C-alpha positions as CSV (number, residue, x, y, z in Angstrom):
1,M,53.1,94.4,196.3
2,M,53.6,93.5,200.0
3,R,50.4,92.1,200.3
4,A,50.8,89.9,197.5
5,I,54.2,88.5,198.8
6,W,52.4,88.0,202.5
7,L,49.5,85.9,200.8
8,V,51.4,83.9,198.7
9,A,53.9,83.5,202.1
10,R,50.5,82.5,203.9
11,R,49.8,79.8,201.3
12,E,52.9,78.3,201.2
13,Y,53.3,78.4,205.4
14,I,50.1,76.9,205.8
15,G,50.2,74.0,203.2
16,Y,53.4,72.9,204.4
17,V,52.7,73.0,208.5
18,S,49.5,71.1,207.7
19,A,51.1,68.1,205.9
20,W,51.9,65.1,208.3
21,G,56.0,65.4,206.8
22,F,56.2,68.6,208.8
23,W,55.2,67.5,212.0
24,L,57.4,64.2,211.4
25,G,60.5,66.0,210.6
26,L,59.8,68.5,213.7
27,I,59.5,65.5,215.9
28,L,61.7,63.2,214.4
29,T,65.0,65.4,213.5
30,P,66.0,66.4,217.1
31,L,65.2,62.5,217.8
32,G,67.4,61.6,215.3
33,I,70.2,63.7,216.6
34,L,70.1,62.8,219.8
35,A,69.7,58.9,218.9
36,G,73.1,60.0,216.9
37,A,74.6,61.2,220.0
38,V,73.5,59.1,222.8
39,L,73.5,55.2,220.6
40,P,77.0,55.0,220.3
41,R,77.9,55.4,223.0
42,A,75.3,53.2,224.9
43,I,76.0,50.5,222.2
44,E,79.8,50.8,223.4
45,S,78.7,50.7,226.9
46,N,76.4,47.6,226.9
47,Q,78.6,45.4,224.7
48,P,79.1,41.9,226.6
49,V,81.3,40.9,228.7
50,R,84.1,38.9,226.6
51,Y,85.9,35.3,228.4
52,Y,89.3,34.6,227.7
53,V,91.9,32.6,228.0
54,V,95.7,32.9,228.2
55,V,97.6,29.2,227.7
56,D,101.0,29.7,228.8
57,T,103.5,28.2,231.2
58,K,104.0,31.8,233.0
59,D,102.2,34.5,233.9
60,D,104.1,37.4,233.0
61,F,102.3,37.5,229.6
62,R,98.4,37.2,230.9
63,D,99.3,39.9,233.8
64,A,100.7,42.3,231.0
65,V,97.6,41.9,228.8
66,Q,95.5,42.6,232.0
67,E,97.3,45.4,232.8
68,H,96.9,46.9,229.2
69,L,92.9,46.6,229.5
70,D,93.0,48.2,232.9
71,G,94.9,51.0,230.8
72,W,92.2,51.6,228.6
73,R,89.7,51.3,231.3
74,A,91.8,53.9,233.4
75,G,91.7,56.1,230.3
76,A,87.8,56.4,230.3
77,A,87.5,56.7,234.1
78,L,90.3,59.7,234.0
79,M,88.1,61.4,231.1
80,A,84.8,60.8,233.4
81,L,87.2,62.6,236.4
82,E,88.0,65.3,234.1
83,Q,85.0,66.3,233.0
84,H,83.6,65.8,236.7
85,V,85.8,68.4,237.6
86,A,85.9,70.6,235.0
87,P,83.9,73.3,236.6
88,L,86.1,73.5,239.6
89,P,89.1,75.8,239.9
90,P,92.4,75.1,238.1
91,E,94.0,73.8,241.1
92,E,91.3,71.4,242.7
93,Q,91.5,69.9,238.8
94,R,95.1,69.3,238.7
95,A,94.9,68.2,242.0
96,A,92.6,65.5,241.7
97,T,94.1,64.2,238.2
98,R,97.2,64.1,240.1
99,A,95.6,62.0,242.8
100,F,94.7,59.7,240.0
101,E,97.6,59.0,238.2
102,Q,99.9,58.9,240.8
103,A,97.5,56.2,242.3
104,R,97.7,54.4,238.9
105,G,101.5,54.6,238.9
106,E,101.7,52.8,241.7
107,G,100.1,50.0,240.0
108,K,96.3,50.5,241.7
109,S,93.5,49.6,239.8
110,P,91.2,52.3,237.6
111,E,89.0,51.8,240.7
112,E,91.2,52.2,243.3
113,A,92.7,55.3,241.6
114,L,89.6,56.9,241.5
115,D,89.2,56.7,245.2
116,A,92.7,58.3,245.7
117,A,91.0,61.2,243.9
118,K,88.1,61.3,246.4
119,A,85.7,60.7,243.4
120,P,82.1,60.8,243.9
121,E,80.2,57.3,243.1
122,T,79.1,58.9,240.1
123,V,82.2,59.1,238.6
124,E,82.8,55.0,237.5
125,A,85.3,53.1,235.2
126,P,83.9,51.3,232.7
127,E,83.2,47.6,233.1
128,A,85.7,45.2,232.1
129,K,85.2,44.2,228.4
130,F,87.2,41.4,228.7
131,V,88.0,39.0,231.3
132,A,90.4,36.1,231.9
133,V,89.2,33.0,232.8
134,R,90.9,29.7,233.6
135,A,91.7,27.6,230.6
136,P,89.5,24.3,230.6
137,S,92.1,22.6,228.4
138,A,96.0,23.5,226.9
139,R,94.9,22.0,223.8
140,V,94.3,24.1,220.9
141,E,91.7,21.9,219.2
142,E,90.0,21.7,222.3
143,L,89.8,25.1,222.8
144,E,88.5,25.7,219.3
145,R,85.8,22.9,220.1
146,I,85.1,24.9,222.8
147,M,84.3,27.9,220.9
148,K,82.7,26.4,217.9
149,S,80.2,24.7,220.6
150,E,79.6,27.6,222.5
151,Q,80.3,25.9,225.6
152,T,79.7,28.1,228.6
153,L,82.7,28.8,231.1
154,N,82.4,29.9,234.7
155,G,84.0,33.3,235.5
156,P,83.2,36.8,237.2
157,S,80.3,38.0,235.3
158,G,78.8,34.2,235.0
159,E,78.1,31.6,232.3
160,R,79.3,33.0,229.3
161,S,80.8,31.2,226.2
162,L,84.4,31.6,225.4
163,F,85.5,34.2,223.4
164,A,88.8,34.0,222.3
165,A,91.9,32.3,223.2
166,L,95.9,33.4,223.7
167,I,98.2,30.3,222.8
168,V,101.7,31.5,224.0
169,R,104.5,29.6,222.3
170,R,108.1,30.0,224.1
171,D,111.6,28.9,223.3
172,Q,114.3,26.7,225.8
173,V,114.8,29.4,227.7
174,G,111.5,30.7,228.4
175,E,111.2,33.6,226.2
176,I,107.9,34.3,224.3
177,E,108.3,33.2,220.3
178,T,105.0,33.3,218.8
179,I,101.2,34.1,220.3
180,E,98.3,32.4,218.5
181,Y,95.3,34.5,218.6
182,I,91.9,32.5,218.1
183,S,88.3,33.4,218.2
184,R,85.3,32.8,216.2
185,D,85.1,36.9,216.2
186,V,87.3,38.2,212.9
187,V,85.8,41.8,213.4
188,V,86.3,42.4,217.1
189,A,90.0,43.2,217.5
190,D,91.0,44.6,220.9
191,L,92.1,41.6,222.6
192,R,94.4,41.4,219.9
193,A,95.7,44.4,220.2
194,A,95.9,44.1,223.7
195,A,98.3,41.2,223.2
196,E,99.8,43.1,221.2
197,G,100.5,46.2,223.6
198,A,101.5,43.4,226.1
199,L,104.4,42.1,224.5
200,K,105.5,45.7,223.7
201,R,105.3,46.1,227.7
202,L,107.4,42.7,228.3
203,A,110.1,44.2,226.2
204,K,110.0,47.3,227.8
205,E,110.4,45.7,230.9
206,R,113.2,43.9,230.4
207,L,115.0,46.6,229.4
208,L,114.4,48.3,232.1
209,S,115.0,45.3,234.4
210,Q,118.6,45.4,233.0
211,V,119.6,49.2,234.4
212,G,117.7,48.1,237.9
213,L,114.7,49.8,237.4
214,S,110.8,48.5,236.9
215,N,107.1,49.6,234.7
216,L,106.4,50.8,238.1
217,D,109.1,52.9,238.8
218,V,108.8,54.7,235.3
219,R,105.0,55.5,235.9
220,A,105.1,56.6,239.1
221,A,108.2,59.4,237.8
222,E,105.3,59.6,235.3
223,A,102.8,60.9,237.5
224,D,105.3,63.5,239.0
225,I,105.7,65.3,235.6
226,P,104.6,68.6,236.7
227,P,101.2,70.3,235.0
228,V,101.6,72.1,231.8
229,I,99.2,75.2,233.2
230,N,97.5,76.9,229.9
231,K,97.4,80.7,230.5
232,R,96.4,83.3,227.9
233,F,96.5,87.2,228.4
234,S,93.2,88.6,229.5
235,D,91.5,91.4,228.3
236,G,92.9,93.7,230.1
237,A,96.4,93.1,229.3
238,R,96.4,93.3,225.5
239,T,95.6,96.8,226.4
240,S,98.2,97.4,229.1
241,S,101.8,98.5,228.0
242,S,103.3,97.8,231.4
243,G,103.8,93.7,230.7
244,S,103.2,92.9,234.3
245,G,103.6,89.1,233.6
246,D,101.7,86.6,235.5
247,A,99.2,89.2,237.2
248,A,98.1,90.2,233.3
249,K,97.0,86.2,232.3
250,K,94.8,83.7,233.5
251,E,94.7,80.0,233.4
252,V,92.4,78.9,230.6
253,T,88.9,77.4,232.0
254,L,85.9,75.8,230.5
255,T,84.7,79.1,229.8
256,D,87.2,80.2,227.4
257,R,86.8,76.7,225.6
258,A,82.8,76.7,225.8
259,P,82.3,79.8,222.9
260,F,84.1,77.2,220.3
261,I,81.9,74.2,221.5
262,A,78.6,76.2,221.0
263,A,79.8,77.8,217.7
264,S,80.9,74.3,216.4
265,L,77.5,73.1,217.6
266,I,75.4,76.4,216.2
267,A,76.8,75.8,212.6
268,L,76.1,72.5,212.3
269,V,72.8,72.9,213.4
270,L,72.8,75.9,211.0
271,W,73.9,73.8,207.5
272,L,71.4,70.9,208.6
273,L,68.6,73.3,208.8
274,I,69.5,75.1,205.7
275,F,69.5,72.3,203.7
276,S,66.6,70.9,205.0
277,V,64.1,73.4,204.3
278,V,65.7,74.5,200.9
279,N,64.7,71.4,199.5
280,F,60.6,72.1,200.3
281,L,61.4,74.9,197.6
282,L,62.4,72.7,195.0
283,T,60.1,70.3,195.4
284,G,57.0,72.8,196.0
285,T,58.2,74.6,192.7
286,I,58.6,71.2,191.1
287,E,55.1,70.2,191.6
288,E,53.6,73.3,190.5
289,R,55.2,73.5,187.4
290,S,54.1,69.9,186.5
291,N,50.3,70.4,187.8
292,K,50.0,73.8,185.6
293,I,49.5,75.4,189.2
294,F,52.3,78.3,187.5
295,D,49.4,79.6,185.5
296,S,47.0,80.2,187.8
297,L,49.1,81.6,190.0
298,L,50.6,84.5,187.8
299,T,47.3,85.5,186.9
300,C,46.8,86.7,190.7
301,V,50.6,88.2,191.7
302,R,53.8,89.1,189.7
303,L,56.8,86.7,189.5
304,T,58.6,88.4,191.4
305,D,56.3,88.8,194.3
306,L,55.7,84.8,193.9
307,L,59.2,84.3,193.8
308,F,60.0,86.5,197.2
309,G,56.3,85.1,198.6
310,K,57.8,81.4,198.0
311,L,61.2,82.7,199.9
312,L,59.4,84.2,202.6
313,G,56.8,81.2,203.1
314,V,59.5,79.0,204.0
315,L,61.6,80.9,205.9
316,M,58.7,81.3,208.4
317,L,58.3,77.7,208.2
318,S,62.0,77.4,209.4
319,L,62.0,79.6,211.7
320,T,59.0,77.5,213.2
321,L,61.1,74.7,213.4
322,V,64.4,76.6,215.2
323,G,61.7,78.2,217.4
324,V,60.1,74.7,218.8
325,W,64.2,73.0,218.5
326,A,65.8,76.3,220.6
327,I,62.5,75.6,223.0
328,L,63.7,71.9,223.4
329,A,67.3,72.7,223.3
330,L,66.9,75.3,226.1
331,W,64.8,73.4,228.1
332,G,67.6,70.4,227.3
333,G,70.0,72.3,228.6
334,L,68.6,73.3,231.7
335,Q,67.8,70.1,232.3
336,A,71.0,68.9,232.2
337,A,72.6,72.3,234.0
338,E,70.6,70.4,236.7
339,Q,73.1,67.4,236.7
340,M,76.6,69.1,235.1
341,G,75.9,72.1,237.2
342,P,78.5,75.1,236.3
343,A,79.7,73.4,233.0
344,M,76.4,73.3,231.1
345,T,75.6,76.8,232.8
346,E,78.8,78.3,231.3
347,F,77.9,76.1,227.8
348,L,74.5,77.9,227.6
349,G,76.0,81.3,228.4
350,A,78.5,80.8,225.4
351,A,75.9,79.3,223.3
352,L,73.4,82.3,223.8
353,A,76.0,85.1,223.6
354,P,75.4,88.0,221.6
355,S,78.7,87.7,219.6
356,L,77.4,84.2,218.3
357,I,73.4,85.0,218.2
358,A,74.0,87.3,215.6
359,P,76.8,86.0,213.2
360,A,74.3,82.9,213.2
361,M,71.3,84.8,212.6
362,I,73.1,86.3,209.8
363,G,74.4,83.5,208.6
364,F,71.4,81.8,208.4
365,L,69.0,84.6,206.7
366,M,71.9,85.2,204.1
367,G,72.0,81.1,203.8
368,Y,68.6,80.6,203.2
369,V,68.4,83.1,200.8
370,M,70.8,82.4,199.0
371,Y,70.8,79.0,198.4
372,G,66.4,79.4,198.6
373,A,66.8,81.4,195.3
374,I,69.2,78.5,193.7
375,F,66.8,75.4,194.3
376,L,63.5,77.8,193.6
377,A,65.3,78.4,189.8
378,L,66.0,74.7,189.5
379,G,62.8,73.9,190.1
380,S,61.6,76.0,187.8
381,L,63.2,74.4,185.1
382,C,62.0,71.2,186.0
383,D,59.0,69.3,185.7
384,T,60.1,66.2,187.9
385,I,62.0,64.8,190.5
386,Q,64.0,62.6,188.1
387,E,64.6,65.8,186.0
388,A,65.8,67.8,188.8
389,Q,68.1,64.8,190.1
390,T,70.8,65.2,186.9
391,L,71.1,69.0,187.9
392,M,70.9,68.6,192.1
393,T,73.6,65.9,192.0
394,P,76.7,68.0,191.1
395,L,75.1,70.8,193.4
396,I,74.6,68.3,196.5
397,I,78.0,67.4,196.0
398,F,79.3,70.8,196.1
399,L,76.8,71.7,199.1
400,M,78.7,68.9,201.0
401,I,81.6,71.3,201.3
402,P,80.9,73.5,204.1
403,L,79.8,70.4,206.1
404,A,83.4,69.5,205.3
405,L,84.6,72.9,206.5
406,V,82.7,72.9,209.2
407,V,83.8,69.5,210.6
408,V,87.8,70.4,210.0
409,A,86.8,74.3,211.9
410,I,86.0,72.6,214.5
411,T,89.5,71.7,215.8
412,N,91.3,74.5,213.6
413,P,89.5,77.6,213.5
414,D,92.1,79.7,213.3
415,S,93.3,78.3,210.0
416,S,94.5,80.4,207.7
417,L,92.9,78.5,204.7
418,L,89.8,78.7,206.4
419,N,90.1,82.7,207.1
420,I,90.8,83.0,203.2
421,L,87.4,80.8,202.4
422,T,85.4,82.5,205.1
423,W,85.4,85.5,202.1
424,A,83.6,82.8,199.8
425,P,80.0,83.6,199.7
426,F,79.1,80.0,199.3
427,F,81.0,79.4,202.6
428,T,80.7,82.4,204.9
429,P,77.5,82.2,206.5
430,F,78.7,79.0,208.5
431,L,82.2,79.6,208.5
432,M,82.1,83.4,210.3
433,I,80.1,81.4,213.0
434,L,83.1,79.4,214.1
435,R,85.7,82.1,213.5
436,A,83.6,84.4,215.9
437,P,84.7,83.2,219.4
438,L,88.0,84.6,218.0
439,E,86.7,87.8,218.0
440,P,87.9,88.9,214.6
441,S,88.4,92.7,213.8
442,I,85.1,94.6,213.0
443,W,86.3,95.7,209.4
444,E,86.6,92.1,208.4
445,T,83.4,91.0,210.2
446,L,81.8,93.9,208.3
447,G,83.7,93.3,205.2
448,Q,82.2,89.9,205.2
449,F,78.8,90.9,205.8
450,A,79.2,93.4,203.1
451,L,80.7,91.1,199.8
452,M,77.6,87.9,201.1
453,T,75.0,90.9,201.1
454,A,76.3,91.8,197.5
455,F,76.6,88.4,196.5
456,T,73.1,87.3,197.5
457,A,71.7,90.2,196.0
458,L,73.3,88.6,192.7
459,V,72.4,85.2,193.2
460,V,68.1,86.3,193.6
461,W,68.6,88.8,190.6
462,T,70.0,85.7,188.5
463,A,67.6,83.5,189.9
464,T,64.8,85.2,189.3
465,R,65.4,85.3,185.8
466,V,65.8,81.8,185.6
467,Y,62.6,81.4,187.4
468,R,61.2,83.7,185.0
469,A,62.7,81.3,181.9
470,G,61.1,78.0,183.7
471,A,57.8,79.5,185.1
472,V,56.4,81.9,182.3
473,H,58.4,80.8,179.3
474,G,58.6,76.5,179.9
475,A,62.3,76.5,179.9
476,G,63.3,73.0,180.5
477,M,66.3,70.8,181.0
478,N,65.8,70.2,177.0
479,D,66.4,73.8,176.8
480,V,69.2,74.8,179.0
481,R,71.8,74.7,176.4
482,G,69.4,77.1,174.6
483,W,68.7,79.8,176.8
484,F,72.4,79.9,178.2
485,G,72.9,83.0,175.7
486,G,69.3,85.0,176.4
487,L,69.0,84.2,179.7
488,F,69.1,87.5,180.9
489,S,66.4,88.9,178.4
490,R,63.4,90.0,179.6
491,G,60.7,88.5,177.5
492,K,62.5,86.4,175.1
493,K,61.2,82.7,174.8
494,A,63.6,80.0,175.1
495,D,64.1,78.0,171.8
C-alpha cells in the first residue's frame, strides 16, 4: 500500500516540477509579493513635483496651505524617525520623538525638526510634492490658458508646467469668501484637501487670537504633553501574588509586537500557499479524467492509494515551494538585518519561534489535506475546466472568507468572534496562527487541533466516496442530483 502511494506521489511530483509553469510560479510568486509591497511606495515617492499658484491679496492663506503641506511631510518624517529608533530603549525613543515634536511646535520645518531629534542622514523628510510659485498673472483666463498649453514656469525644481491655481475671493473687510480650485487633473485631490485644511487652520487662528493665543502656542503646548507609556505585566507578575507594582511591569517594545506581525505574515503566506497548490489537484484530476488516464491508473493501484498518492505528491511539491521561499525569505531577512539592525533580528526571532512554527506546520498540513481532498473530489466529477467552474465559483467565494478573516484578525486578534470562528474547521488552520501570540490555553489549542483532525478525516472520507463515484463510476455534473442519494453506497453506479 505504502509503495503504491509513493509511486503515485513520485509520478505527480515529477510531473509538476518538470513543467515550466512550476518554475515560473516558483520565481514569479515571491517577485510578485515583493513588487506588491515595494511598487506602491516607490510610485508614491516618485510622484513629480507639481507647481501651483495662489492668487490672493494677502499671504495668510498661502502660508496656511504651505504649513498644511509641511504637516503631511512632517508626519511621514516622524514615522521614519520612529522606525529608526524602534530598536532603542523606550526612553531614547521618547526623547527623539519629543525633540522632533517640540521643534515642530516652534514652527520649524520637517528637516529642521529631524536635525533637532539628531536623526541620521538616512532618515529624511519626503520631498515636497506641491511647490508654490509666483503667479504669472492674476487673471483666471490667463492661468487656464497656461495650464491648457502646458506652458512651463520656473521654480525651485526647474522648469515645470502649472498643475493648479487657487483663486482667493475676499469680501470688503478682507475675509475669505470663496476659494476657486482650478486644475486639469480631476483625480489628484491632495492640494484641494490642503486648501480646505488651510481654511480650517485660519479659522482656528482667528479664534485663538481673540484670547491672545497663536497657533504656535497651541502646538508648543501639544509638544509638552507627557507621553502615554504602554506597559504590560511580565510573566513573573502573572504568577506573583505580591503585586509589586511598577517593578512587576515592563514597557511594551518591538519584541512584544513582533510575534503579532510575524503571525499575520505567516497566515497570509499559508493561505496563498494552500490555495495555489490545491488548484494543481483539481486541474490534474480533470486532465486525467478527460484523457481516460484514470482507467490505466486504477488497473495498477487501488483508488484510495491513488487519492492519497496525489495528495502526497502535491504536498511534496508545496514543501519544495515552502523550502525555496523560506530560504529566500531568510536570506532577505538577514540582508535586511544588516541594514535595520536589532529590529529585523527581533522580527526573525519572533517568526521562527516554536510557538508560531508549530501552529503554522499543523495548520498547513491539515488545511492542505482538507482543501486538497475537496478539490480532488470536484476534479473527479468534471471532464473540462468549464464544467469545474460551475462548482468552483461558489467554493472560491467561500474560500475568500478565511482571507478576509486574516486581514481583520491582523488588527484585532483577540476578538471574541474570531475566537469562536477559530473553532470552525474551515478557518482553524489560519486563525489559530494569528491567535498563537496571545498564548491560548493548552486545552484550547488541543481542542482545536482535535476538532480539525476529526473534521479533516471526515472530509477525506467523504471525498473518497465522491472520488470513487467520479473516477470509477463516471459520475459527472449531470449526475450530481442522481448520486446524492446513493453517495455513500459502495460499488453502485450513479444513475
